[in-house]
A tleap script that builds the chain and sets N, CA, C and O, in Angstrom:
source leaprc.protein.ff14SB
mol = sequence {
  NMET LEU LEU THR SER ARG ARG PRO LEU ASN
  ASN LEU VAL TYR ASN LYS GLU GLN ILE PHE
  ASN LEU ASN PRO LEU PRO LYS GLU SER ALA
  LEU LYS LEU LEU ILE SER LYS SER PRO ARG
  ILE ILE ASN ASN ASN GLU ILE LEU ASP LEU
  LEU ASN CYS ASP ILE PRO ILE GLY SER LYS
  ILE ARG GLN SER GLN MET ASN SER GLY ASN
  PHE GLY GLN LYS ASP LEU ARG LEU LEU ASN
  HIE PRO PHE THR GLU ILE LEU GLY GLY HIE
  PRO GLN ALA ILE SER LEU ALA ALA PRO LEU
  LEU LYS ASP ASN THR LEU LYS GLU LEU PHE
  LEU ALA CPHE
}
set mol.1.N position { -21.639 -31.387 -14.093 }
set mol.1.CA position { -22.160 -29.779 -13.529 }
set mol.1.C position { -20.677 -29.776 -12.863 }
set mol.1.O position { -20.268 -30.769 -12.260 }
set mol.2.N position { -19.715 -28.321 -13.044 }
set mol.2.CA position { -19.694 -27.841 -12.202 }
set mol.2.C position { -19.512 -26.642 -11.828 }
set mol.2.O position { -19.562 -25.693 -12.611 }
set mol.3.N position { -19.114 -26.459 -9.697 }
set mol.3.CA position { -19.758 -25.322 -9.570 }
set mol.3.C position { -18.784 -24.659 -8.572 }
set mol.3.O position { -18.459 -25.658 -7.932 }
set mol.4.N position { -18.114 -23.651 -8.025 }
set mol.4.CA position { -17.411 -23.557 -6.256 }
set mol.4.C position { -18.353 -22.466 -6.517 }
set mol.4.O position { -19.114 -22.090 -7.409 }
set mol.5.N position { -17.910 -22.074 -5.175 }
set mol.5.CA position { -18.551 -22.299 -3.750 }
set mol.5.C position { -18.155 -21.868 -2.283 }
set mol.5.O position { -17.407 -22.690 -1.752 }
set mol.6.N position { -18.313 -21.333 -1.898 }
set mol.6.CA position { -16.727 -21.271 -0.595 }
set mol.6.C position { -17.773 -22.827 0.809 }
set mol.6.O position { -17.317 -23.511 1.724 }
set mol.7.N position { -19.047 -22.720 0.273 }
set mol.7.CA position { -19.523 -23.929 1.461 }
set mol.7.C position { -19.907 -24.765 0.437 }
set mol.7.O position { -20.115 -24.594 -0.764 }
set mol.8.N position { -19.967 -25.978 1.396 }
set mol.8.CA position { -20.410 -26.947 0.249 }
set mol.8.C position { -21.798 -26.462 -0.280 }
set mol.8.O position { -21.909 -25.243 -0.150 }
set mol.9.N position { -22.754 -26.989 -0.771 }
set mol.9.CA position { -24.014 -26.698 -1.280 }
set mol.9.C position { -25.097 -27.816 -0.431 }
set mol.9.O position { -26.227 -27.421 -0.146 }
set mol.10.N position { -24.650 -29.239 -0.059 }
set mol.10.CA position { -25.361 -30.247 0.823 }
set mol.10.C position { -26.275 -30.810 -0.347 }
set mol.10.O position { -27.184 -31.482 0.140 }
set mol.11.N position { -26.308 -30.777 -1.171 }
set mol.11.CA position { -26.393 -31.825 -2.473 }
set mol.11.C position { -28.374 -30.966 -2.539 }
set mol.11.O position { -29.310 -31.611 -3.011 }
set mol.12.N position { -28.537 -29.674 -2.033 }
set mol.12.CA position { -28.729 -28.485 -3.031 }
set mol.12.C position { -29.025 -28.739 -4.465 }
set mol.12.O position { -30.197 -28.905 -4.805 }
set mol.13.N position { -28.189 -28.777 -5.216 }
set mol.13.CA position { -28.632 -28.441 -6.534 }
set mol.13.C position { -27.940 -30.087 -7.070 }
set mol.13.O position { -28.298 -30.557 -8.150 }
set mol.14.N position { -27.396 -30.493 -6.578 }
set mol.14.CA position { -26.280 -31.997 -7.177 }
set mol.14.C position { -26.563 -33.230 -6.170 }
set mol.14.O position { -26.011 -33.172 -5.071 }
set mol.15.N position { -27.213 -34.109 -6.404 }
set mol.15.CA position { -26.952 -35.532 -4.914 }
set mol.15.C position { -25.401 -35.662 -5.070 }
set mol.15.O position { -24.741 -35.301 -4.096 }
set mol.16.N position { -24.830 -36.063 -6.007 }
set mol.16.CA position { -23.880 -36.606 -5.759 }
set mol.16.C position { -22.366 -35.294 -5.843 }
set mol.16.O position { -21.498 -35.286 -6.716 }
set mol.17.N position { -22.456 -34.500 -4.871 }
set mol.17.CA position { -21.395 -33.658 -4.967 }
set mol.17.C position { -20.388 -33.833 -4.032 }
set mol.17.O position { -20.396 -34.212 -2.860 }
set mol.18.N position { -19.304 -33.389 -4.987 }
set mol.18.CA position { -18.031 -34.328 -4.439 }
set mol.18.C position { -17.448 -32.875 -4.383 }
set mol.18.O position { -17.750 -31.990 -5.183 }
set mol.19.N position { -16.448 -32.720 -3.186 }
set mol.19.CA position { -15.768 -31.730 -2.795 }
set mol.19.C position { -13.965 -31.615 -3.143 }
set mol.19.O position { -13.296 -32.508 -2.623 }
set mol.20.N position { -13.594 -31.106 -3.551 }
set mol.20.CA position { -12.060 -30.522 -4.397 }
set mol.20.C position { -11.671 -29.237 -3.726 }
set mol.20.O position { -12.036 -28.177 -4.235 }
set mol.21.N position { -10.888 -29.246 -2.514 }
set mol.21.CA position { -9.827 -28.135 -2.604 }
set mol.21.C position { -8.732 -27.815 -3.112 }
set mol.21.O position { -7.879 -28.691 -3.255 }
set mol.22.N position { -8.546 -26.842 -3.405 }
set mol.22.CA position { -7.742 -25.952 -4.102 }
set mol.22.C position { -6.571 -25.307 -3.748 }
set mol.22.O position { -6.415 -24.504 -2.828 }
set mol.23.N position { -5.943 -25.622 -4.364 }
set mol.23.CA position { -4.076 -25.243 -2.981 }
set mol.23.C position { -4.557 -23.625 -3.977 }
set mol.23.O position { -5.272 -23.294 -4.924 }
set mol.24.N position { -3.377 -22.877 -2.744 }
set mol.24.CA position { -3.554 -20.863 -3.175 }
set mol.24.C position { -2.363 -21.404 -4.583 }
set mol.24.O position { -1.702 -22.429 -4.752 }
set mol.25.N position { -2.500 -20.398 -5.217 }
set mol.25.CA position { -1.948 -19.881 -6.829 }
set mol.25.C position { -0.262 -19.915 -7.084 }
set mol.25.O position { 0.180 -18.785 -7.293 }
set mol.26.N position { 0.343 -20.554 -7.099 }
set mol.26.CA position { 1.756 -19.852 -7.361 }
set mol.26.C position { 2.173 -18.295 -7.132 }
set mol.26.O position { 1.483 -17.444 -7.695 }
set mol.27.N position { 3.129 -17.941 -6.435 }
set mol.27.CA position { 3.223 -16.529 -6.513 }
set mol.27.C position { 3.704 -15.944 -7.965 }
set mol.27.O position { 4.836 -15.481 -7.823 }
set mol.28.N position { 3.416 -15.857 -8.800 }
set mol.28.CA position { 4.017 -15.350 -10.555 }
set mol.28.C position { 2.867 -15.767 -10.670 }
set mol.28.O position { 2.794 -14.770 -11.389 }
set mol.29.N position { 1.736 -16.295 -10.701 }
set mol.29.CA position { 0.774 -16.595 -10.836 }
set mol.29.C position { -0.617 -15.396 -10.794 }
set mol.29.O position { -1.343 -14.597 -11.385 }
set mol.30.N position { -0.158 -16.209 -9.344 }
set mol.30.CA position { -1.165 -14.330 -8.562 }
set mol.30.C position { -0.898 -13.125 -9.244 }
set mol.30.O position { -1.815 -12.467 -9.734 }
set mol.31.N position { 0.112 -12.834 -9.304 }
set mol.31.CA position { 0.630 -11.170 -9.531 }
set mol.31.C position { -0.028 -11.382 -11.705 }
set mol.31.O position { -0.538 -10.440 -12.312 }
set mol.32.N position { 0.077 -11.987 -11.979 }
set mol.32.CA position { -0.161 -12.280 -12.958 }
set mol.32.C position { -1.367 -12.701 -13.085 }
set mol.32.O position { -1.745 -12.837 -14.249 }
set mol.33.N position { -2.265 -13.011 -12.076 }
set mol.33.CA position { -3.784 -12.952 -12.610 }
set mol.33.C position { -4.188 -11.254 -12.369 }
set mol.33.O position { -4.925 -10.721 -13.198 }
set mol.34.N position { -3.669 -10.472 -11.216 }
set mol.34.CA position { -3.248 -8.812 -11.004 }
set mol.34.C position { -3.771 -8.150 -11.855 }
set mol.34.O position { -4.747 -7.578 -12.341 }
set mol.35.N position { -2.546 -8.499 -11.856 }
set mol.35.CA position { -2.227 -7.803 -13.938 }
set mol.35.C position { -3.332 -7.860 -14.596 }
set mol.35.O position { -3.783 -6.853 -15.141 }
set mol.36.N position { -3.873 -8.903 -14.646 }
set mol.36.CA position { -4.886 -9.637 -15.771 }
set mol.36.C position { -5.692 -8.655 -15.902 }
set mol.36.O position { -5.951 -7.895 -16.835 }
set mol.37.N position { -6.150 -8.795 -14.577 }
set mol.37.CA position { -7.442 -8.287 -13.881 }
set mol.37.C position { -7.098 -6.590 -13.743 }
set mol.37.O position { -7.794 -6.303 -14.717 }
set mol.38.N position { -6.802 -5.841 -13.491 }
set mol.38.CA position { -6.711 -4.268 -13.433 }
set mol.38.C position { -7.286 -4.154 -14.471 }
set mol.38.O position { -7.189 -4.864 -15.472 }
set mol.39.N position { -8.159 -2.909 -14.226 }
set mol.39.CA position { -8.320 -2.140 -15.300 }
set mol.39.C position { -7.539 -0.817 -16.159 }
set mol.39.O position { -7.816 0.133 -16.892 }
set mol.40.N position { -6.560 -1.386 -15.608 }
set mol.40.CA position { -5.559 -0.276 -16.031 }
set mol.40.C position { -4.083 -1.116 -16.046 }
set mol.40.O position { -3.841 -2.037 -15.267 }
set mol.41.N position { -3.163 -0.632 -17.061 }
set mol.41.CA position { -1.800 -0.999 -16.849 }
set mol.41.C position { -1.059 -0.181 -16.497 }
set mol.41.O position { -0.874 1.020 -16.692 }
set mol.42.N position { -0.366 -1.471 -15.583 }
set mol.42.CA position { 0.988 -0.980 -13.856 }
set mol.42.C position { 2.264 -1.212 -15.465 }
set mol.42.O position { 2.459 -2.100 -16.294 }
set mol.43.N position { 2.924 0.365 -15.138 }
set mol.43.CA position { 3.854 0.018 -15.752 }
set mol.43.C position { 5.347 -0.033 -14.172 }
set mol.43.O position { 5.520 0.263 -12.990 }
set mol.44.N position { 5.863 -0.493 -15.092 }
set mol.44.CA position { 7.128 -0.824 -14.544 }
set mol.44.C position { 7.391 0.735 -13.220 }
set mol.44.O position { 6.945 0.566 -12.085 }
set mol.45.N position { 7.741 1.398 -13.387 }
set mol.45.CA position { 7.557 2.580 -12.191 }
set mol.45.C position { 6.689 2.322 -11.456 }
set mol.45.O position { 6.814 2.300 -10.231 }
set mol.46.N position { 6.123 2.189 -11.796 }
set mol.46.CA position { 5.090 2.182 -10.444 }
set mol.46.C position { 5.571 0.347 -9.676 }
set mol.46.O position { 5.569 0.093 -8.471 }
set mol.47.N position { 5.796 -0.283 -10.390 }
set mol.47.CA position { 6.221 -1.317 -9.932 }
set mol.47.C position { 6.738 -1.767 -8.574 }
set mol.47.O position { 6.613 -2.506 -7.597 }
set mol.48.N position { 7.685 -0.402 -9.459 }
set mol.48.CA position { 9.427 0.045 -8.300 }
set mol.48.C position { 8.912 0.738 -7.488 }
set mol.48.O position { 9.295 0.650 -6.321 }
set mol.49.N position { 8.133 1.426 -7.760 }
set mol.49.CA position { 7.705 2.515 -6.196 }
set mol.49.C position { 7.185 1.740 -5.369 }
set mol.49.O position { 7.618 1.735 -4.217 }
set mol.50.N position { 5.823 0.649 -5.859 }
set mol.50.CA position { 5.594 -0.099 -4.686 }
set mol.50.C position { 7.362 -1.142 -3.709 }
set mol.50.O position { 7.719 -1.297 -2.541 }
set mol.51.N position { 7.718 -1.414 -4.600 }
set mol.51.CA position { 8.923 -2.446 -4.127 }
set mol.51.C position { 10.702 -1.329 -2.947 }
set mol.51.O position { 11.536 -1.658 -2.103 }
set mol.52.N position { 10.347 -0.118 -3.672 }
set mol.52.CA position { 10.969 1.109 -2.404 }
set mol.52.C position { 10.233 1.844 -1.495 }
set mol.52.O position { 10.642 2.722 -0.735 }
set mol.53.N position { 8.996 1.369 -1.649 }
set mol.53.CA position { 8.356 1.833 -0.019 }
set mol.53.C position { 8.395 1.437 0.681 }
set mol.53.O position { 8.454 0.244 0.383 }
set mol.54.N position { 8.417 1.564 1.873 }
set mol.54.CA position { 9.054 2.457 2.984 }
set mol.54.C position { 7.574 1.530 3.829 }
set mol.54.O position { 6.542 2.165 3.615 }
set mol.55.N position { 7.284 0.088 4.786 }
set mol.55.CA position { 6.745 -0.351 5.399 }
set mol.55.C position { 5.986 0.006 6.848 }
set mol.55.O position { 6.135 -0.952 7.607 }
set mol.56.N position { 4.868 1.577 7.749 }
set mol.56.CA position { 4.822 1.696 8.461 }
set mol.56.C position { 5.580 0.934 9.164 }
set mol.56.O position { 6.004 -0.156 8.778 }
set mol.57.N position { 5.780 1.387 10.116 }
set mol.57.CA position { 6.046 1.274 11.979 }
set mol.57.C position { 5.210 0.515 12.779 }
set mol.57.O position { 5.419 -0.367 13.611 }
set mol.58.N position { 4.323 0.995 12.389 }
set mol.58.CA position { 3.066 -0.042 12.805 }
set mol.58.C position { 2.042 -0.892 11.928 }
set mol.58.O position { 0.842 -1.052 12.150 }
set mol.59.N position { 2.749 -1.358 10.958 }
set mol.59.CA position { 1.644 -2.061 9.984 }
set mol.59.C position { 1.881 -3.349 10.691 }
set mol.59.O position { 2.703 -3.595 11.573 }
set mol.60.N position { 1.243 -3.907 10.286 }
set mol.60.CA position { 0.834 -5.729 11.071 }
set mol.60.C position { 1.803 -6.315 10.137 }
set mol.60.O position { 2.506 -7.126 10.740 }
set mol.61.N position { 2.119 -6.212 8.860 }
set mol.61.CA position { 2.818 -5.882 7.581 }
set mol.61.C position { 4.502 -6.168 8.101 }
set mol.61.O position { 5.249 -7.136 7.961 }
set mol.62.N position { 4.646 -4.988 8.678 }
set mol.62.CA position { 5.763 -5.230 9.014 }
set mol.62.C position { 6.293 -6.421 9.741 }
set mol.62.O position { 6.751 -7.480 9.312 }
set mol.63.N position { 6.116 -5.985 10.918 }
set mol.63.CA position { 5.937 -7.028 12.385 }
set mol.63.C position { 6.049 -8.801 11.829 }
set mol.63.O position { 6.582 -9.795 12.323 }
set mol.64.N position { 5.027 -8.484 10.211 }
set mol.64.CA position { 4.904 -10.295 10.672 }
set mol.64.C position { 6.784 -10.402 9.830 }
set mol.64.O position { 7.808 -10.911 10.286 }
set mol.65.N position { 6.512 -9.611 8.383 }
set mol.65.CA position { 7.757 -9.109 7.958 }
set mol.65.C position { 9.080 -9.550 8.955 }
set mol.65.O position { 9.803 -10.522 8.737 }
set mol.66.N position { 9.213 -8.633 10.059 }
set mol.66.CA position { 10.458 -8.936 10.244 }
set mol.66.C position { 10.652 -10.101 11.143 }
set mol.66.O position { 11.678 -10.772 11.026 }
set mol.67.N position { 9.618 -10.441 12.162 }
set mol.67.CA position { 9.379 -11.614 12.742 }
set mol.67.C position { 9.905 -12.692 11.671 }
set mol.67.O position { 11.116 -12.896 11.762 }
set mol.68.N position { 9.459 -13.179 11.006 }
set mol.68.CA position { 9.447 -14.220 9.740 }
set mol.68.C position { 11.714 -13.808 8.750 }
set mol.68.O position { 12.360 -14.509 7.972 }
set mol.69.N position { 11.994 -12.662 9.292 }
set mol.69.CA position { 13.723 -12.670 9.404 }
set mol.69.C position { 13.202 -11.928 7.751 }
set mol.69.O position { 14.194 -11.210 7.881 }
set mol.70.N position { 12.787 -11.617 6.831 }
set mol.70.CA position { 12.936 -11.456 5.585 }
set mol.70.C position { 12.233 -9.984 5.589 }
set mol.70.O position { 11.192 -9.800 4.959 }
set mol.71.N position { 12.600 -9.381 6.023 }
set mol.71.CA position { 11.756 -7.590 6.355 }
set mol.71.C position { 13.868 -6.981 6.142 }
set mol.71.O position { 14.667 -7.448 6.954 }
set mol.72.N position { 14.323 -6.111 5.153 }
set mol.72.CA position { 14.973 -5.538 5.119 }
set mol.72.C position { 15.830 -5.536 4.194 }
set mol.72.O position { 16.754 -4.732 4.075 }
set mol.73.N position { 15.491 -6.717 3.267 }
set mol.73.CA position { 16.414 -6.768 2.560 }
set mol.73.C position { 16.454 -5.518 1.348 }
set mol.73.O position { 15.464 -4.907 0.946 }
set mol.74.N position { 18.218 -5.273 0.780 }
set mol.74.CA position { 18.202 -4.439 0.185 }
set mol.74.C position { 16.758 -4.748 -1.439 }
set mol.74.O position { 15.754 -4.232 -1.929 }
set mol.75.N position { 18.103 -6.467 -1.680 }
set mol.75.CA position { 17.446 -6.113 -2.891 }
set mol.75.C position { 15.801 -7.156 -3.126 }
set mol.75.O position { 15.964 -8.169 -3.806 }
set mol.76.N position { 14.699 -6.965 -2.724 }
set mol.76.CA position { 12.657 -6.711 -2.634 }
set mol.76.C position { 12.591 -7.278 -4.326 }
set mol.76.O position { 12.819 -6.487 -5.241 }
set mol.77.N position { 12.314 -8.466 -4.540 }
set mol.77.CA position { 11.776 -8.352 -6.007 }
set mol.77.C position { 10.470 -9.057 -5.750 }
set mol.77.O position { 10.282 -9.870 -4.846 }
set mol.78.N position { 9.291 -8.525 -6.943 }
set mol.78.CA position { 8.266 -8.617 -6.296 }
set mol.78.C position { 7.083 -9.308 -5.862 }
set mol.78.O position { 5.938 -9.021 -5.513 }
set mol.79.N position { 8.204 -10.906 -6.109 }
set mol.79.CA position { 7.298 -12.311 -5.440 }
set mol.79.C position { 7.572 -12.337 -4.564 }
set mol.79.O position { 6.871 -13.001 -3.800 }
set mol.80.N position { 8.956 -11.544 -3.934 }
set mol.80.CA position { 9.174 -12.019 -2.511 }
set mol.80.C position { 8.491 -10.605 -1.531 }
set mol.80.O position { 8.300 -10.512 -0.318 }
set mol.81.N position { 8.269 -9.710 -2.560 }
set mol.81.CA position { 7.353 -8.498 -1.438 }
set mol.81.C position { 6.122 -8.747 -0.647 }
set mol.81.O position { 5.106 -9.201 -1.172 }
set mol.82.N position { 6.193 -8.499 0.413 }
set mol.82.CA position { 4.599 -8.718 1.611 }
set mol.82.C position { 3.740 -8.378 0.585 }
set mol.82.O position { 2.775 -9.101 0.835 }
set mol.83.N position { 3.378 -7.563 -0.702 }
set mol.83.CA position { 2.071 -7.401 -1.021 }
set mol.83.C position { 1.220 -8.686 -2.092 }
set mol.83.O position { 0.042 -8.892 -2.382 }
set mol.84.N position { 2.675 -9.421 -2.483 }
set mol.84.CA position { 2.169 -10.694 -2.376 }
set mol.84.C position { 1.879 -11.443 -2.204 }
set mol.84.O position { 1.368 -12.266 -2.965 }
set mol.85.N position { 2.256 -11.541 -0.136 }
set mol.85.CA position { 1.979 -12.385 0.537 }
set mol.85.C position { -0.033 -12.172 1.174 }
set mol.85.O position { -0.948 -12.966 1.394 }
set mol.86.N position { 0.086 -11.051 1.223 }
set mol.86.CA position { -0.887 -10.246 1.036 }
set mol.86.C position { -2.166 -11.223 0.039 }
set mol.86.O position { -2.514 -12.403 -0.002 }
set mol.87.N position { -2.478 -10.213 -0.518 }
set mol.87.CA position { -3.400 -11.576 -2.075 }
set mol.87.C position { -3.218 -13.140 -1.896 }
set mol.87.O position { -4.084 -13.872 -2.374 }
set mol.88.N position { -2.070 -13.718 -1.192 }
set mol.88.CA position { -2.474 -15.526 -0.886 }
set mol.88.C position { -2.782 -16.349 -1.296 }
set mol.88.O position { -3.286 -17.328 -0.747 }
set mol.89.N position { -2.458 -16.089 -2.873 }
set mol.89.CA position { -2.478 -17.156 -3.767 }
set mol.89.C position { -4.495 -16.930 -4.323 }
set mol.89.O position { -4.890 -16.523 -5.416 }
set mol.90.N position { -4.908 -17.137 -3.748 }
set mol.90.CA position { -6.143 -17.131 -3.112 }
set mol.90.C position { -6.955 -16.025 -4.620 }
set mol.90.O position { -7.315 -14.865 -4.418 }
set mol.91.N position { -7.119 -16.874 -6.318 }
set mol.91.CA position { -8.084 -16.500 -7.338 }
set mol.91.C position { -9.668 -14.968 -6.742 }
set mol.91.O position { -9.789 -13.799 -7.110 }
set mol.92.N position { -10.201 -15.491 -6.134 }
set mol.92.CA position { -10.721 -14.669 -5.514 }
set mol.92.C position { -11.085 -13.767 -4.797 }
set mol.92.O position { -12.175 -13.195 -4.799 }
set mol.93.N position { -9.711 -13.502 -3.801 }
set mol.93.CA position { -9.132 -11.741 -3.081 }
set mol.93.C position { -8.563 -11.115 -4.551 }
set mol.93.O position { -9.039 -10.053 -4.954 }
set mol.94.N position { -7.403 -11.902 -5.420 }
set mol.94.CA position { -7.326 -11.662 -6.423 }
set mol.94.C position { -8.067 -10.408 -7.555 }
set mol.94.O position { -7.569 -9.342 -7.916 }
set mol.95.N position { -9.091 -10.865 -7.832 }
set mol.95.CA position { -10.488 -10.768 -8.095 }
set mol.95.C position { -11.118 -9.744 -7.926 }
set mol.95.O position { -11.699 -9.187 -8.858 }
set mol.96.N position { -11.126 -9.257 -6.592 }
set mol.96.CA position { -11.844 -8.776 -5.707 }
set mol.96.C position { -11.009 -7.041 -5.688 }
set mol.96.O position { -11.472 -5.906 -5.794 }
set mol.97.N position { -9.259 -7.714 -5.452 }
set mol.97.CA position { -8.746 -6.781 -5.227 }
set mol.97.C position { -8.278 -5.638 -5.856 }
set mol.97.O position { -8.040 -4.488 -5.487 }
set mol.98.N position { -8.162 -6.637 -7.562 }
set mol.98.CA position { -7.966 -5.871 -9.291 }
set mol.98.C position { -8.612 -4.270 -9.556 }
set mol.98.O position { -8.117 -3.153 -9.705 }
set mol.99.N position { -9.992 -4.837 -9.525 }
set mol.99.CA position { -11.146 -2.983 -8.946 }
set mol.99.C position { -10.078 -2.192 -9.193 }
set mol.99.O position { -9.413 -1.815 -10.158 }
set mol.100.N position { -10.140 -2.004 -7.555 }
set mol.100.CA position { -9.322 -1.211 -6.514 }
set mol.100.C position { -8.328 -0.677 -7.412 }
set mol.100.O position { -8.373 0.524 -7.147 }
set mol.101.N position { -7.408 -0.838 -8.361 }
set mol.101.CA position { -5.925 -0.342 -8.824 }
set mol.101.C position { -6.675 0.480 -9.815 }
set mol.101.O position { -5.906 0.778 -10.729 }
set mol.102.N position { -8.080 1.052 -10.030 }
set mol.102.CA position { -8.700 1.482 -10.934 }
set mol.102.C position { -8.411 2.973 -11.008 }
set mol.102.O position { -8.347 3.727 -11.979 }
set mol.103.N position { -8.217 3.233 -9.387 }
set mol.103.CA position { -7.863 4.820 -8.800 }
set mol.103.C position { -7.333 4.580 -7.718 }
set mol.103.O position { -7.626 5.333 -6.790 }
set mol.104.N position { -6.391 3.474 -7.470 }
set mol.104.CA position { -5.058 3.423 -6.319 }
set mol.104.C position { -3.677 2.971 -6.822 }
set mol.104.O position { -3.858 2.050 -7.619 }
set mol.105.N position { -2.844 3.146 -6.730 }
set mol.105.CA position { -1.681 2.417 -7.032 }
set mol.105.C position { -0.539 1.095 -6.759 }
set mol.105.O position { 0.367 1.767 -6.264 }
set mol.106.N position { -0.177 0.124 -6.762 }
set mol.106.CA position { -0.151 -0.680 -6.544 }
set mol.106.C position { 0.536 -0.507 -4.599 }
set mol.106.O position { 0.684 -1.334 -3.700 }
set mol.107.N position { 0.771 0.918 -4.695 }
set mol.107.CA position { 1.929 1.496 -4.080 }
set mol.107.C position { 0.367 1.620 -2.264 }
set mol.107.O position { 0.396 1.034 -1.182 }
set mol.108.N position { -0.652 2.616 -2.828 }
set mol.108.CA position { -1.702 2.636 -2.704 }
set mol.108.C position { -2.508 1.477 -1.709 }
set mol.108.O position { -3.013 1.422 -0.588 }
set mol.109.N position { -2.319 0.764 -2.675 }
set mol.109.CA position { -3.662 -0.129 -2.642 }
set mol.109.C position { -2.608 -0.975 -1.088 }
set mol.109.O position { -3.231 -1.119 -0.036 }
set mol.110.N position { -1.565 -1.296 -1.127 }
set mol.110.CA position { -0.362 -2.280 -0.904 }
set mol.110.C position { -0.875 -1.380 0.724 }
set mol.110.O position { -1.642 -1.939 1.508 }
set mol.111.N position { -0.391 -0.183 0.962 }
set mol.111.CA position { -0.109 0.455 2.181 }
set mol.111.C position { -2.143 0.203 3.060 }
set mol.111.O position { -2.473 -0.258 4.153 }
set mol.112.N position { -3.175 0.901 1.639 }
set mol.112.CA position { -4.305 0.567 2.935 }
set mol.112.C position { -4.649 -0.868 3.242 }
set mol.112.O position { -5.872 -0.956 3.355 }
set mol.113.N position { -4.142 -1.845 3.392 }
set mol.113.CA position { -3.711 -3.348 3.856 }
set mol.113.C position { -3.079 -3.638 5.454 }
set mol.113.O position { -2.756 -4.776 5.793 }
savepdb mol mol.pdb
quit
């Protein structure tokens, strides 16, 4: 039997519980998961709109990007965009974020974080 959980089940279900920690998804796989779980089609113009948006000055995202030296590059690609960092490669976070794209663009979702 295979179960997934955020916490150990402490032998409530099966007396020989084994815990496997999973690594985050690679950025490309994380983005593919987000797009595949989106309740609507995400077009190229929407992706370009996200890549070209200004990150608000007071944003924690902007501060972390400035500190890491990655902020301000003109040729940002989606894989290196802070939005991808927010997803963190965690399938559950991506699966919870995807339905928000029903009423929001990628840019709106990104700026809401």
